[in-house]
N, C-alpha and C positions, 0 to 999 in steps of 0.2 A: 736207221741212224743217219743223221745228216753229216756231210763233210764240212759244213760251215762252222765257223767258230762264233762264240757269243759276240765278239767285237765286230765280226763281219756282218752279222745280222743287225746289230745296233747301227752300223754305218749305212746299211741298206735302208733301214727305217728312217734314219735322219736325212737321207737323200730325197725323201718324198716331201710332198707339200707339208709345211709345218702346221701346227694346230692353230696358229694365228691367221692363216690364210683360209678364207671361207668361200664356199660355193653352196648356197642353201639348196641341197637336193639329197634325196635318199636313193636316187637311182643307182649310184655306184655300189653302195653298201648292200642294197637289196639284191642287186645282181650277184654280188659276191656271196652273200649268205645263201642265196638260191642255189648256186653252184656247189656250195658246201653242204647242201641238204638241210638248210635252215636249222642250224644247231640251237639257236636261241629259242626254239619251240620245244626243246626236249625237256624242259624243267620250268616250274613256276618262277616268275620274276617279280622281285620287289624293285621298283624303278624310282630313283630319287632325282629331284631337281630343286632349284631354289638358288638364292644368291650366296648365303653363308650357312655353314653348318652341315652341308651335305655329307662330307667325308666322315665327320665325327658321328653323325646319325647313322650312316651306313655301317661303321665299325660297331656301333652299339647293337644294331639289328643283327649283324653277323654273330656277335658274341652271344646274344640271347638265343638265337636259333641253334647255335652249336650246343649251348647248355641244354636245349630241348632235345638233343640227340640227333640233329639233322646234319648232313654233310653239306657244307656251304661253298659257294664260289662268290667272290666279291671282286667287282671291277670299279676302281676309283681313279680319279685324275684331278690335277697332275700329280706326279710323284715327287717325293722329297729328295731321295738320294739315288734310287735305281728304278728304271722303268719296270722292272719285275714286280714292284710293289703294286702296280695297277691290276695285276691278275693274281689273286690269292685263292688258295684252296685250304679250307678249314683254318682260315686266319693267317696262313703263312704264304709269303710270296713264292711263286713257282721258282724252281731252280734254274740256273743258267742252261743246263742241259735240256730241260723241258721247254724253256723259252725258245731255244734253237729248234727243237723238234716241232713245236707249234708253228713256227714260221715256215719251216721246210714243208710241212703238211699242206699249207695253203698257198705256198709260193707259185705253183703252176697256174692256179686260178687267178692270181693277181695279174699275171701276164695277159690272160684272156680278157679280164675286165678292163685293164689299161688300154688294150687294143681296141675295144669296142666303144669306149666312152670318149667324150670330148676332152675331159680332164682325167688324169690318172688318179688312182686311189691315193688318199692322203695318209700321212703317218697315223692319224687318229683312227681313220676307217680301218686300216690294217690291224692296229692293236685291238680294236673292238672285235673284229672277226676272229683274231687269235684267242681272245678271252672267251667268246661264245663257244668256240670249238673246244678249248681246253675243258670248259665246264661240262660240255656234252660227253667228252671222252672220259671224264673222271669216274663215273658220272656224279653230278651233285644232286642233292634233293631240292635245292632252291638256290637261285642266284640273286645277289644283291647288286644292282647296277646303278652307278651314278652317272648322270649325263656329263658330257664334256663341256657343252655350252648351250644354254637355252633349253630346248625341249623338242618342239615339232620337227625341226630339221637336223637335230643331233643324230649322229650315226647310231647311237645306242637305241634309237627309237624304232628300229626294226623289230624290237621285242615288244610284246604286249604285256604290260605289268598287271598281274593279278591285284597287286597293291601299288598305287602310285603315291609317292610321298613328296610334298612340296614344303620345303623349309622356308623361313622368312624371305620374302622377295624385296629387294632394294635395287638401287641403280649400280650396275657394273657392266663392263663391256658395252657402254651406251652406243658406241659407234656401230655396233653390230645388232644389238638386241632392241635398242630404242632408248629414248631420253628420259623415261619416267617409269615408275614401278608398274603402272597399269598396262602400259604397252608391253613391258617385259613379261608381265604375268600372262598376257595373251600367248606369247611364244612358249612359255614354260608349261602352260596348261595342256599343250599337245601330247604330254605323256599320259594323260588321264584317258583310259581306254574303256570301251563298252563292256558293261557287266562287271567291272572291277570296283575297287574301293579306293577313293582318294582320301588320304590322310593329310590334313592341311595344318601346318604349324601356324604360329602367330602371324597374322597379316593385318594390314590396314583394311578398313571397310571396303574401299574401292578395289583393292586386289582380291579380297575374298569374294567379292561379287563376280569378278571375271572368272575365277576358278570354279565357283558354284555353277555359273552359267554353262561352262564347258561340261561339268559333270552331269548336269541335267540333259544337255544335248545328246550325250552318248549313253545315258542310262546308268551312270556309275553311282554307287553309294558314296556318301560324304561323312567323314569324321573330322570335326573341327576342334582345334585346341581352344580351350576356354568355354566350350559347349559340351561336346561329347567326351572330351578327355582334357587333362591338364595337370599342372603341378599344384598340389594343395598346400604343401608346406616345404620350407627349405631353410636349413641352418648350416652355416659355415662350420666345417669340421677340420681336424688336422689331416692334411693330405687330400682334401676334397670337400665334400658336403654331404649332409644327410637330408634326403628328400622323401616326400610321400607323393604318390601319383594316383589320380583318379583315372583308371583305365576305361576301356570300352566295356569290359565285363565285370570289373571288380576294383576295389581300392587296394593299393599296395603301399604299405606303411614301412617307415624306417629302412629306407634303401640307401646304403652307402654308395656314393658315386665318387670314385677316386680322381675326379677332374674338377678344376676350379671354374667358377663363373656361373652366373644366373642363366646365361644362354645355354650352357651345357645341361642344366636341369631341364630346360625346355626341349632341347634335343633328345634327352632321355625319355621324356613323356611322349614325344612324337615317335621315337623308335619303338617304345613299348606298344603304342596304339597300332603301329604297323604290324608288329609281330602278332598281336591279338587278332587283327583283321585277317592275317594270313592263316594262322593256326586254328582260328575258329571257323574256317571256311568249309571244313569237312568233318564228318562224324568221327573219322579216325583220329583227328588231331584236336578236336574240341575239348577244352578243359585242361590242356597240357600246360597252360600258363598259370603258374601258382606264385604266391609270394616268395616261396623258397627258391624257385627257379629264377625269379626276377632279382632277388638279392644276390644269388650266386653269380648270375650272369653279369650284372652291373659291377660287381666287385672286381671282375677281371678285365673291365674295359680299359683300353689305352687309346690315346689319340696323339701320336707323335707329331711334333711341330705345332701343336695347339696348346698354348699356355703350358708348355713342357719345361720343367726344371731339369736342366742338363748338367748343372754344376752347382756346387755350394762353396762358399768362402772366397769371394762373394757369390751370392746366388745369381745364376744366369738363367733367364727364361727365353725360350725360343717360341715365337708365335708367327703363324702364316697369314695373319690379317693383311689384306691388300686393298681394301676399299674403306671409305669412311664408316659405313655401317659396322663392318667387322672391327675396325680400329676403335670405335667407340665402345664396343662390347669388351674388347681387350683392356682398354684403359679402365673401365669400370671394375673389371675382374681383378686387375693388379691392385687397385685401391682397396678393394674389399678383402682380398685374401692375403696381402702382404703389407708390411710396414717398412718399406724401404726409405732410407734417408741418408744419401740421396738415391734417386733412380736415374741411371744413365741410359739413354737410348742409343741403339745402333739401328739405323734405318737405311734400307736399300730398296728402291721401288722400280717398277716398270714404267717407262715413259708414257704409256697410253692410259695410265690410271689417273684418278682424281687425287693427285699428289698433295695439293693444298689441303683438301679435306682430310686426308690421312694425318698430315702433320698437325692440323688444328685439333684433332682428337687427342693427340698425345701431348700437346703443349702444356696442359695443366699439371701433368703428372711427372714429366721429365725435367730434371734440373738442367741437364745438358744433353744435346743430341749429336751423336757422331754420325755424319752422313757418309754413305759409301755406295758401292754398286756390287752387283753379283756378276757372274761370268757370262750371262746371256747378252746377246746383241741388243735386245729390247730394254735392257736395264738403263735407267737414266744416269748419265755421267754424274759423278759425285760433285763436281764443281757446280753443275747446273742445279742439282738438288740442294746444294748448300745455299745458293742464292734464294731459292724459294723458302728454305728453312729459316733463313735470316729474316725474311718478312714476317714469319709466324712467331719465331722464338726471340728474335733480336740477335744481332751478330755475336754478342758476347757469350751466347749460350750454344753456339754452333761450332763444331769441329769438322773439318773435311779430311777424310782419309779414303783415297780412291780404292785401296785394296781391303777386302773384307777382313783378312787376318790382322791387318794393322788397325782397323777400326775396332775390332774386338779387343785387341791388346790395350788400346787407348781407353776404351770404356772400362775395362777391368782396372786399369791404373787409376782412373778418376774415381771409380766406385770405392776402391780401397783407400785412396788418399783422403777423400772427403769424409769417409765413414769414421776415420779416426777421431775427427772432431764432432761429428754430428750424429753418429749412430750406425745402423746396419745398411750398407750400400748394396745396390742390386743393379743388374744389367738386363734390359729387355731388347732382344734382337728381333726385328720385325720388318714389315713392309711388303713382303712378297713370299710366296711359297718357295721360290728358288732361293731367296736369301736365307730363309729358315732352313731349307735343306742343306745348303752349303755350310751354314754355321754349325748345323748338327753334325755334319761330316767332320768338321774341325774339332768339335768339342766332345762328342760322344764316343767312348771307347767301345768298339763292337766285340761281342762274343764271337767265337768261331761259328760260322754259318753251318746250320744243320738242316737245310731244306731238302725236300724230296727232289 
Protein backbone atom coordinates (compact mmCIF):
# COMPACT_ATOMS: atom_id res chain seq x y z
CA UNK A 1 0.00 0.00 0.00
CA UNK A 2 1.42 3.39 -1.00
CA UNK A 3 1.46 6.42 1.29
CA UNK A 4 0.95 8.67 -1.74
CA UNK A 5 -2.43 10.17 -2.54
CA UNK A 6 -4.00 10.28 -6.01
CA UNK A 7 -3.49 14.06 -6.09
CA UNK A 8 0.20 13.65 -5.23
CA UNK A 9 0.72 11.06 -7.97
CA UNK A 10 -1.08 13.28 -10.47
CA UNK A 11 1.18 16.18 -9.50
CA UNK A 12 4.33 14.05 -9.89
CA UNK A 13 3.21 12.98 -13.36
CA UNK A 14 2.34 16.51 -14.41
CA UNK A 15 5.78 17.70 -13.29
CA UNK A 16 7.40 15.51 -15.96
CA UNK A 17 7.91 16.38 -19.61
CA UNK A 18 4.49 17.04 -21.15
CA UNK A 19 3.15 15.01 -24.06
CA UNK A 20 3.77 17.93 -26.39
CA UNK A 21 7.53 17.86 -25.77
CA UNK A 22 9.12 15.23 -28.00
CA UNK A 23 12.46 13.43 -28.08
CA UNK A 24 12.18 10.68 -30.74
CA UNK A 25 13.79 7.77 -28.92
CA UNK A 26 12.67 4.49 -27.39
CA UNK A 27 15.77 4.20 -25.20
CA UNK A 28 14.15 5.50 -22.01
CA UNK A 29 10.96 3.46 -22.23
CA UNK A 30 12.87 0.35 -23.31
CA UNK A 31 15.17 0.69 -20.32
CA UNK A 32 12.21 1.16 -18.00
CA UNK A 33 10.20 -1.80 -19.30
CA UNK A 34 13.35 -3.92 -19.19
CA UNK A 35 13.75 -3.10 -15.48
CA UNK A 36 10.08 -3.96 -14.99
CA UNK A 37 10.52 -7.38 -16.62
CA UNK A 38 9.01 -6.39 -19.99
CA UNK A 39 5.36 -6.56 -18.90
CA UNK A 40 4.23 -5.69 -22.44
CA UNK A 41 5.35 -9.17 -23.53
CA UNK A 42 3.03 -10.96 -21.09
CA UNK A 43 -0.04 -10.82 -23.36
CA UNK A 44 -0.92 -10.45 -27.05
CA UNK A 45 -1.29 -6.84 -28.18
CA UNK A 46 -3.58 -5.18 -30.70
CA UNK A 47 -1.76 -1.94 -31.54
CA UNK A 48 -3.53 1.03 -33.14
CA UNK A 49 -2.33 4.14 -34.96
CA UNK A 50 -3.80 6.55 -37.51
CA UNK A 51 -4.89 10.19 -37.54
CA UNK A 52 -8.58 9.89 -36.63
CA UNK A 53 -10.75 7.11 -35.25
CA UNK A 54 -8.17 5.35 -33.09
CA UNK A 55 -9.96 5.64 -29.76
CA UNK A 56 -13.39 4.71 -31.12
CA UNK A 57 -11.90 1.72 -32.95
CA UNK A 58 -10.00 0.66 -29.83
CA UNK A 59 -13.20 0.80 -27.77
CA UNK A 60 -15.01 -1.33 -30.38
CA UNK A 61 -12.23 -3.94 -30.39
CA UNK A 62 -12.33 -3.98 -26.60
CA UNK A 63 -16.11 -4.51 -26.51
CA UNK A 64 -16.03 -7.32 -29.08
CA UNK A 65 -13.21 -9.13 -27.29
CA UNK A 66 -15.02 -8.90 -23.96
CA UNK A 67 -18.14 -10.25 -25.64
CA UNK A 68 -15.96 -13.18 -26.76
CA UNK A 69 -15.16 -13.87 -23.11
CA UNK A 70 -11.66 -12.38 -22.93
CA UNK A 71 -10.31 -10.21 -20.11
CA UNK A 72 -9.07 -6.99 -21.71
CA UNK A 73 -6.77 -4.12 -20.97
CA UNK A 74 -7.09 -0.95 -23.01
CA UNK A 75 -4.69 1.97 -23.21
CA UNK A 76 -5.87 5.10 -25.03
CA UNK A 77 -4.94 8.79 -25.09
CA UNK A 78 -5.56 11.58 -24.53
CA UNK A 79 -8.19 11.35 -21.84
CA UNK A 80 -11.43 13.32 -21.71
CA UNK A 81 -11.91 13.93 -17.99
CA UNK A 82 -9.55 11.80 -15.88
CA UNK A 83 -6.14 10.36 -16.64
CA UNK A 84 -7.39 7.02 -15.32
CA UNK A 85 -9.42 6.64 -18.52
CA UNK A 86 -6.15 5.83 -20.28
CA UNK A 87 -5.76 2.53 -18.42
CA UNK A 88 -8.88 0.36 -18.39
CA UNK A 89 -9.52 -3.20 -17.30
CA UNK A 90 -12.53 -4.95 -18.84
CA UNK A 91 -13.76 -1.63 -20.18
CA UNK A 92 -13.57 0.32 -16.91
CA UNK A 93 -10.93 2.88 -15.87
CA UNK A 94 -8.77 1.66 -13.02
CA UNK A 95 -9.62 3.09 -9.61
CA UNK A 96 -7.70 5.92 -7.97
CA UNK A 97 -6.29 3.39 -5.50
CA UNK A 98 -5.00 1.11 -8.27
CA UNK A 99 -3.61 4.10 -10.15
CA UNK A 100 -1.60 5.13 -7.09
CA UNK A 101 -0.43 1.55 -6.52
CA UNK A 102 0.67 1.25 -10.15
CA UNK A 103 2.74 4.39 -9.87
CA UNK A 104 4.26 3.36 -6.54
CA UNK A 105 5.25 -0.04 -7.97
CA UNK A 106 7.32 1.48 -10.77
CA UNK A 107 8.52 4.66 -8.99
CA UNK A 108 11.91 3.24 -7.84
CA UNK A 109 12.72 2.31 -11.43
CA UNK A 110 11.82 5.79 -12.67
CA UNK A 111 14.63 7.21 -10.56
CA UNK A 112 17.08 4.70 -12.02
CA UNK A 113 16.19 5.53 -15.63
CA UNK A 114 16.09 9.28 -14.99
CA UNK A 115 19.62 9.10 -13.57
CA UNK A 116 20.93 7.07 -16.51
CA UNK A 117 19.45 9.01 -19.42
CA UNK A 118 20.19 12.41 -20.92
CA UNK A 119 16.51 13.36 -20.57
CA UNK A 120 14.16 12.19 -17.81
CA UNK A 121 11.17 9.99 -18.58
CA UNK A 122 8.18 11.94 -19.87
CA UNK A 123 4.62 11.94 -18.53
CA UNK A 124 3.53 9.74 -21.43
CA UNK A 125 6.36 7.23 -21.03
CA UNK A 126 5.52 6.76 -17.35
CA UNK A 127 1.80 6.33 -18.07
CA UNK A 128 2.61 3.75 -20.77
CA UNK A 129 4.77 1.77 -18.35
CA UNK A 130 2.04 1.94 -15.71
CA UNK A 131 -0.50 0.62 -18.21
CA UNK A 132 1.67 -2.26 -19.35
CA UNK A 133 2.39 -3.20 -15.73
CA UNK A 134 -1.28 -3.06 -14.69
CA UNK A 135 -2.23 -5.32 -17.60
CA UNK A 136 0.45 -7.86 -16.70
CA UNK A 137 -0.60 -7.88 -13.05
CA UNK A 138 -4.33 -8.28 -13.81
CA UNK A 139 -3.54 -10.41 -15.86
CA UNK A 140 -5.33 -9.64 -19.14
CA UNK A 141 -5.88 -12.03 -22.02
CA UNK A 142 -5.22 -9.28 -24.55
CA UNK A 143 -4.26 -5.60 -24.50
CA UNK A 144 -5.59 -3.00 -26.92
CA UNK A 145 -3.00 -0.25 -27.17
CA UNK A 146 -3.45 3.11 -28.91
CA UNK A 147 -0.32 5.08 -29.81
CA UNK A 148 0.09 8.53 -28.35
CA UNK A 149 1.65 10.12 -31.42
CA UNK A 150 2.95 8.64 -34.65
CA UNK A 151 4.17 5.08 -34.38
CA UNK A 152 7.85 4.23 -34.78
CA UNK A 153 9.08 6.41 -31.91
CA UNK A 154 5.93 6.31 -29.82
CA UNK A 155 6.51 4.95 -26.31
CA UNK A 156 3.83 2.29 -26.80
CA UNK A 157 5.93 0.78 -29.60
CA UNK A 158 8.04 -1.27 -27.20
CA UNK A 159 5.19 -3.76 -27.57
CA UNK A 160 4.96 -6.01 -30.61
CA UNK A 161 1.42 -6.06 -31.91
CA UNK A 162 0.08 -9.41 -33.04
CA UNK A 163 -2.39 -7.21 -34.93
CA UNK A 164 -1.51 -3.68 -36.02
CA UNK A 165 -4.41 -1.40 -36.92
CA UNK A 166 -3.97 1.74 -39.02
CA UNK A 167 -7.05 3.96 -39.17
CA UNK A 168 -7.24 6.70 -41.88
CA UNK A 169 -4.06 8.76 -42.13
CA UNK A 170 -4.33 12.52 -42.70
CA UNK A 171 -2.33 15.57 -41.63
CA UNK A 172 -2.12 16.34 -37.91
CA UNK A 173 0.86 17.25 -35.69
CA UNK A 174 2.58 18.27 -38.94
CA UNK A 175 5.40 20.03 -37.06
CA UNK A 176 6.36 16.66 -35.54
CA UNK A 177 5.21 13.93 -37.94
CA UNK A 178 5.59 15.62 -41.32
CA UNK A 179 3.76 17.91 -43.74
CA UNK A 180 1.80 15.35 -45.77
CA UNK A 181 -0.04 12.02 -45.32
CA UNK A 182 2.66 9.97 -47.08
CA UNK A 183 5.41 11.19 -44.75
CA UNK A 184 3.16 10.69 -41.73
CA UNK A 185 2.27 7.18 -42.91
CA UNK A 186 5.96 6.29 -42.91
CA UNK A 187 6.15 7.14 -39.22
CA UNK A 188 2.90 5.35 -38.37
CA UNK A 189 3.89 2.21 -40.29
CA UNK A 190 6.49 1.51 -37.61
CA UNK A 191 3.92 -0.36 -35.50
CA UNK A 192 3.60 -3.10 -38.14
CA UNK A 193 5.70 -5.95 -36.76
CA UNK A 194 7.26 -9.12 -38.21
CA UNK A 195 4.85 -12.02 -38.46
CA UNK A 196 1.82 -9.98 -37.43
CA UNK A 197 -1.24 -8.82 -39.33
CA UNK A 198 -1.73 -5.23 -40.47
CA UNK A 199 -5.41 -4.24 -40.60
CA UNK A 200 -5.55 -1.10 -42.71
CA UNK A 201 -8.57 1.20 -42.76
CA UNK A 202 -9.52 3.46 -45.69
CA UNK A 203 -6.45 5.20 -47.09
CA UNK A 204 -5.37 7.15 -50.13
CA UNK A 205 -3.45 5.11 -52.69
CA UNK A 206 -0.12 6.75 -51.79
CA UNK A 207 -0.58 6.08 -48.07
CA UNK A 208 -1.65 2.49 -48.69
CA UNK A 209 1.48 1.94 -50.75
CA UNK A 210 3.68 3.09 -47.83
CA UNK A 211 1.89 0.80 -45.37
CA UNK A 212 1.98 -2.20 -47.70
CA UNK A 213 5.69 -1.69 -48.33
CA UNK A 214 6.40 -1.81 -44.59
CA UNK A 215 4.29 -4.96 -44.21
CA UNK A 216 6.21 -6.64 -47.02
CA UNK A 217 9.55 -5.65 -45.50
CA UNK A 218 8.73 -7.25 -42.14
CA UNK A 219 6.73 -10.20 -43.43
CA UNK A 220 3.36 -9.15 -42.03
CA UNK A 221 0.03 -10.16 -43.51
CA UNK A 222 -2.22 -7.37 -44.77
CA UNK A 223 -6.00 -6.89 -44.55
CA UNK A 224 -7.21 -3.78 -46.40
CA UNK A 225 -10.57 -2.05 -46.10
CA UNK A 226 -12.32 -2.13 -49.45
CA UNK A 227 -10.53 -5.33 -50.47
CA UNK A 228 -10.31 -7.97 -47.74
CA UNK A 229 -13.00 -6.35 -45.55
CA UNK A 230 -15.40 -3.43 -45.55
CA UNK A 231 -18.85 -1.96 -45.01
CA UNK A 232 -21.34 -3.46 -47.48
CA UNK A 233 -24.44 -1.49 -46.44
CA UNK A 234 -25.38 1.27 -44.04
CA UNK A 235 -28.72 2.82 -43.07
CA UNK A 236 -29.33 5.64 -40.62
CA UNK A 237 -31.39 4.42 -37.65
CA UNK A 238 -32.79 5.93 -34.47
CA UNK A 239 -29.88 6.32 -32.07
CA UNK A 240 -27.24 5.20 -34.56
CA UNK A 241 -27.13 3.12 -37.74
CA UNK A 242 -27.74 -0.36 -39.12
CA UNK A 243 -24.72 -1.78 -40.95
CA UNK A 244 -23.57 -4.93 -42.69
CA UNK A 245 -19.89 -5.82 -42.84
CA UNK A 246 -17.84 -8.09 -45.02
CA UNK A 247 -15.31 -9.50 -42.58
CA UNK A 248 -12.16 -11.51 -43.14
CA UNK A 249 -13.97 -14.78 -42.46
CA UNK A 250 -17.67 -14.12 -43.04
CA UNK A 251 -20.44 -11.65 -43.80
CA UNK A 252 -22.10 -10.04 -40.79
CA UNK A 253 -25.55 -8.61 -41.50
CA UNK A 254 -27.94 -6.27 -39.71
CA UNK A 255 -25.57 -4.98 -37.05
CA UNK A 256 -26.95 -2.10 -34.97
CA UNK A 257 -24.20 0.38 -34.10
CA UNK A 258 -25.36 2.95 -31.52
CA UNK A 259 -23.01 5.62 -32.90
CA UNK A 260 -23.64 8.23 -35.56
CA UNK A 261 -21.62 8.81 -38.72
CA UNK A 262 -20.32 6.99 -41.77
CA UNK A 263 -16.81 7.12 -40.32
CA UNK A 264 -17.97 5.10 -37.30
CA UNK A 265 -19.28 2.39 -39.64
CA UNK A 266 -15.80 2.21 -41.19
CA UNK A 267 -14.24 2.14 -37.71
CA UNK A 268 -16.55 -0.78 -36.90
CA UNK A 269 -15.46 -2.71 -39.99
CA UNK A 270 -11.81 -2.13 -39.09
CA UNK A 271 -12.39 -3.19 -35.48
CA UNK A 272 -14.16 -6.36 -36.55
CA UNK A 273 -11.37 -7.27 -38.97
CA UNK A 274 -8.82 -6.76 -36.18
CA UNK A 275 -10.78 -9.05 -33.86
CA UNK A 276 -11.08 -11.68 -36.59
CA UNK A 277 -7.34 -11.45 -37.25
CA UNK A 278 -6.61 -11.92 -33.54
CA UNK A 279 -9.12 -14.63 -32.71
CA UNK A 280 -8.52 -16.57 -35.89
CA UNK A 281 -4.85 -16.84 -35.09
CA UNK A 282 -5.05 -20.01 -33.01
CA UNK A 283 -6.99 -23.27 -33.07
CA UNK A 284 -8.38 -22.48 -29.64
CA UNK A 285 -10.06 -19.25 -30.72
CA UNK A 286 -10.84 -19.89 -34.37
CA UNK A 287 -14.54 -19.63 -35.14
CA UNK A 288 -15.34 -17.64 -32.01
CA UNK A 289 -16.50 -14.62 -34.03
CA UNK A 290 -20.16 -15.16 -34.95
CA UNK A 291 -22.90 -12.82 -36.14
CA UNK A 292 -24.53 -13.11 -32.72
CA UNK A 293 -21.29 -12.11 -30.98
CA UNK A 294 -20.81 -9.17 -33.36
CA UNK A 295 -24.39 -7.97 -32.90
CA UNK A 296 -24.18 -8.22 -29.13
CA UNK A 297 -20.75 -6.59 -28.96
CA UNK A 298 -21.48 -3.62 -31.19
CA UNK A 299 -24.82 -3.00 -29.44
CA UNK A 300 -22.83 -2.20 -26.28
CA UNK A 301 -20.29 0.13 -27.88
CA UNK A 302 -19.93 3.65 -26.53
CA UNK A 303 -17.54 6.40 -27.58
CA UNK A 304 -17.63 9.30 -25.10
CA UNK A 305 -16.80 12.66 -26.60
CA UNK A 306 -17.32 11.40 -30.17
CA UNK A 307 -20.64 12.74 -31.55
CA UNK A 308 -22.02 12.20 -28.06
CA UNK A 309 -25.44 13.61 -27.21
CA UNK A 310 -25.02 14.89 -23.64
CA UNK A 311 -28.25 16.86 -23.27
CA UNK A 312 -31.66 17.34 -24.91
CA UNK A 313 -33.92 20.40 -25.03
CA UNK A 314 -32.00 21.77 -26.89
CA UNK A 315 -29.83 18.90 -28.04
CA UNK A 316 -26.15 19.33 -27.16
CA UNK A 317 -23.51 17.23 -28.91
CA UNK A 318 -19.91 16.98 -27.73
CA UNK A 319 -17.27 15.96 -30.28
CA UNK A 320 -13.49 15.76 -29.98
CA UNK A 321 -12.62 16.48 -33.64
CA UNK A 322 -9.49 18.63 -33.70
CA UNK A 323 -8.19 18.62 -37.28
CA UNK A 324 -9.83 19.32 -40.67
CA UNK A 325 -10.21 15.62 -41.55
CA UNK A 326 -12.04 14.93 -38.30
CA UNK A 327 -14.09 18.14 -38.48
CA UNK A 328 -15.28 17.32 -42.00
CA UNK A 329 -16.45 13.89 -40.80
CA UNK A 330 -18.25 15.47 -37.85
CA UNK A 331 -19.94 18.08 -40.05
CA UNK A 332 -21.15 15.37 -42.43
CA UNK A 333 -22.46 13.28 -39.53
CA UNK A 334 -24.39 16.16 -37.98
CA UNK A 335 -26.01 16.91 -41.35
CA UNK A 336 -26.93 13.26 -41.87
CA UNK A 337 -28.18 12.31 -38.41
CA UNK A 338 -29.84 15.52 -37.16
CA UNK A 339 -32.13 18.24 -38.51
CA UNK A 340 -31.04 21.22 -36.44
CA UNK A 341 -32.38 24.62 -37.34
CA UNK A 342 -30.33 26.41 -36.25
CA UNK A 343 -27.06 24.71 -35.22
CA UNK A 344 -24.93 26.82 -32.91
CA UNK A 345 -21.27 25.89 -32.58
CA UNK A 346 -19.01 26.19 -29.53
CA UNK A 347 -15.41 25.88 -30.68
CA UNK A 348 -12.21 25.86 -28.63
CA UNK A 349 -8.98 24.75 -30.29
CA UNK A 350 -5.29 24.26 -29.57
CA UNK A 351 -3.10 26.91 -31.15
CA UNK A 352 -0.81 24.40 -32.89
CA UNK A 353 -3.69 22.99 -35.00
CA UNK A 354 -4.95 23.87 -38.49
CA UNK A 355 -7.55 26.20 -37.02
CA UNK A 356 -8.61 27.70 -40.32
CA UNK A 357 -9.21 24.25 -41.80
CA UNK A 358 -11.32 23.17 -38.80
CA UNK A 359 -13.48 26.29 -38.98
CA UNK A 360 -13.92 25.95 -42.74
CA UNK A 361 -15.33 22.45 -42.22
CA UNK A 362 -18.00 23.78 -39.85
CA UNK A 363 -18.94 27.00 -41.64
CA UNK A 364 -21.62 25.43 -43.89
CA UNK A 365 -23.52 23.81 -41.01
CA UNK A 366 -23.26 26.37 -38.16
CA UNK A 367 -25.50 29.43 -38.16
CA UNK A 368 -23.38 31.05 -35.44
CA UNK A 369 -20.09 30.01 -33.85
CA UNK A 370 -19.29 30.87 -30.24
CA UNK A 371 -15.50 30.78 -29.94
CA UNK A 372 -13.90 30.08 -26.59
CA UNK A 373 -10.90 28.37 -25.04
CA UNK A 374 -10.28 25.47 -22.71
CA UNK A 375 -8.15 25.51 -19.55
CA UNK A 376 -4.91 24.29 -21.14
CA UNK A 377 -2.01 26.66 -21.85
CA UNK A 378 -1.89 25.47 -25.48
CA UNK A 379 -5.48 26.56 -26.05
CA UNK A 380 -5.78 29.43 -28.53
CA UNK A 381 -7.05 32.63 -26.85
CA UNK A 382 -10.70 33.23 -27.66
CA UNK A 383 -10.03 36.69 -29.08
CA UNK A 384 -7.43 35.33 -31.50
CA UNK A 385 -9.73 32.47 -32.51
CA UNK A 386 -12.51 35.00 -33.00
CA UNK A 387 -10.43 36.93 -35.54
CA UNK A 388 -9.81 33.78 -37.58
CA UNK A 389 -13.45 32.75 -37.27
CA UNK A 390 -14.56 36.15 -38.57
CA UNK A 391 -12.53 35.52 -41.75
CA UNK A 392 -14.35 32.23 -42.28
CA UNK A 393 -17.88 32.96 -40.99
CA UNK A 394 -18.10 36.75 -41.22
CA UNK A 395 -18.11 38.94 -38.13
CA UNK A 396 -21.90 38.87 -37.71
CA UNK A 397 -21.86 35.08 -37.18
CA UNK A 398 -19.13 35.03 -34.52
CA UNK A 399 -19.50 35.48 -30.76
CA UNK A 400 -16.43 35.56 -28.47
CA UNK A 401 -16.73 34.12 -24.97
CA UNK A 402 -13.34 33.48 -23.28
CA UNK A 403 -14.77 31.08 -20.66
CA UNK A 404 -16.19 27.73 -21.78
CA UNK A 405 -19.12 27.79 -19.36
CA UNK A 406 -20.18 31.20 -20.68
CA UNK A 407 -19.77 30.00 -24.27
CA UNK A 408 -22.04 27.02 -23.61
CA UNK A 409 -24.66 29.22 -21.93
CA UNK A 410 -24.62 31.63 -24.88
CA UNK A 411 -24.92 28.80 -27.40
CA UNK A 412 -27.88 27.32 -25.50
CA UNK A 413 -29.55 30.74 -25.42
CA UNK A 414 -29.08 31.25 -29.16
CA UNK A 415 -30.27 27.73 -29.99
CA UNK A 416 -33.43 28.11 -27.89
CA UNK A 417 -34.17 31.68 -28.96
CA UNK A 418 -33.81 31.06 -32.69
CA UNK A 419 -35.54 27.68 -32.57
CA UNK A 420 -38.81 29.35 -31.54
CA UNK A 421 -39.04 30.87 -35.00
CA UNK A 422 -37.22 28.37 -37.15
CA UNK A 423 -37.47 24.87 -35.69
CA UNK A 424 -35.38 22.61 -33.46
CA UNK A 425 -32.09 24.18 -32.37
CA UNK A 426 -28.94 22.31 -31.45
CA UNK A 427 -25.46 22.95 -30.07
CA UNK A 428 -22.21 21.30 -31.20
CA UNK A 429 -19.23 21.69 -28.84
CA UNK A 430 -15.99 20.76 -30.58
CA UNK A 431 -12.45 21.70 -31.63
CA UNK A 432 -10.33 19.75 -29.16
CA UNK A 433 -10.34 16.62 -27.01
CA UNK A 434 -9.76 18.92 -24.03
CA UNK A 435 -12.67 21.19 -24.95
CA UNK A 436 -14.91 18.15 -25.37
CA UNK A 437 -13.79 16.69 -22.04
CA UNK A 438 -14.28 19.92 -20.09
CA UNK A 439 -17.71 20.45 -21.68
CA UNK A 440 -18.64 16.90 -20.77
CA UNK A 441 -17.63 17.53 -17.16
CA UNK A 442 -19.93 20.56 -17.10
CA UNK A 443 -22.89 18.89 -18.80
CA UNK A 444 -22.92 15.18 -17.93
CA UNK A 445 -24.24 14.16 -14.52
CA UNK A 446 -22.03 11.33 -13.28
CA UNK A 447 -23.34 8.22 -11.53
CA UNK A 448 -21.49 7.27 -8.37
CA UNK A 449 -18.23 5.64 -9.38
CA UNK A 450 -17.95 1.90 -8.81
CA UNK A 451 -14.50 1.03 -10.13
CA UNK A 452 -12.22 -1.61 -8.79
